[in-house]
N, C-alpha and C positions, 0 to 999 in steps of 0.2 A: 527687858531681858530678851524679848523676841527679836529686837533690832540689833542685838549683839552687844549692848552696853551693860556688861556684867557689873561694873562698878556702880553704876546708877541703880541697877536692879537690887544689888546688895544694900546700898544706902536706903533705898525705899523700903525694903523689907525690914531693915533694922529700925527705921523710923516707925513703922507699923508696930513692931514689938515694943519699942520704947513708949509709944503713946498709948497703946492698948495691950498691956502685958497679959491681961486675962481675957482679952477679946477672943471672939470665935475664930479669927484667922491667925492668932498669934502662934499657935502650934505649927500650922502649915508654914508660916513665915520662918520660924526657927528651923524647921526641917530643911527648907530651901536654903537658908543661910549655911547650914551644916553641909548640905550636898555641894553647894558652890565651893565652900572651903576645902572639902575633900577633893573635889575636881582640880583645885588649884594647888593641891599637895600641902595645904595649910592644916596639918593634922591637929595642932593645938586649937586652932579656930573651930574645926569640926567638932572636936571633943567638947569644947566650951558650949557651942550651940546645942549639941545633943544633951548636955547636962541640964539644960533648961527644959527638956522634954520628958517630964515624968510619964512613964508608960501608962499609968492609971488615968491620966488626963487626956491621953491622945484619942482621937477619933479612931474607929476601927480601920479606916482607910490608911491611917498613918502608922499604926502600930507595927505592922510587918516591915515596911521599908525603913522606918527609924531604927528598929532593932537590928536589921541586917546592916545598915550603915554603921551602927556602933561596932559590929563585928569586923567590918572591913577596915574601919579606922584602927582598931586594935591590931589587926593583922599588918596593916601598913606601918604601924609604929614598931613592929617587930616583937610585940608582946605575944609570943606564941601560946603561952599558958592562958592568958586572958582571952585571946582570940578563940582558942579551942573551947574554953568554957562558954564563951558567948555563942559560938556556933552550935554547940550541943544544946544549949537552952533555946536558941532560935529554932532548931529543928523540932524540939519538943513542943514549942509554942505554936509553930506554924508548919505542920507536917505537909500541907498541900501548897506550900509557897512555890512560886515560879523560880525562886532562887535556890531551891533545895539541892539540885544537882551540883551547883557550884559550892554551896555550903558543905555538902557531903564530901566533895573532892578536897576542899581545903582541910576539913577535919581529918580526912584520911591521910593527907600529907603530914599534918602535925602528929598524928598517932604513929605513922611510919617512923618518924624520928625517935619515938619512944621505944620502938621495937616491934617485932612481928606479932607478939601476943596482943598488943594494943591495936595494931593496924588491921589484922586479918578480918575481924568482924565488920569493920567499916568498909574495907575494900570489897568484901563479898556483898555487902548491902548495895554499894554503888553499882557493882556489875550486875546485880539482880535487877535493880530499879532502872538503871540507865546503861544497858548493854552497848548502846551505840552512842553514848554520850561523849563529850569532848575529852574526858579524862579516862575513858575506858581502856585505851591502849596502855597508858601509864599504870592504871590500876591492875591490869592483867600482868604486866611485867613485875610489879611490886608483889602481887600475890604469888607469882611463880618464884620470886626470890625467897619468899617466906615458906613456900611449900614446893621445894624443888622436885 
């Protein structure tokens, strides 16, 4: 994979999973397969690989990125309700995640589509936690829209 041969990397990871499905490295291989599929816009492949990753069996180092990738896949699929629920659970489970700002911004966007009552608390939290974040300008505009 470091040499740029993604196809060979994916085949090698899949072979590892097939040969040692319960092995120590199988979860990491499944996550990498899911990540590669998502990067290639193969959302069905990413979902399939993630389905083989039960959260209880994941090492602590994989729990947060696997959960976040699940949310990103649902968002990319256009499942707004599923993505919003996933993001809310992600934030509860990983409050100190380096992905929190992005997760909160996505969640605010979904809540804004539901209306100002649903969006305002999320927008305010984003602006409080990330006043200079990449979503701050849009969050400010949306907040002003809700509270003219």
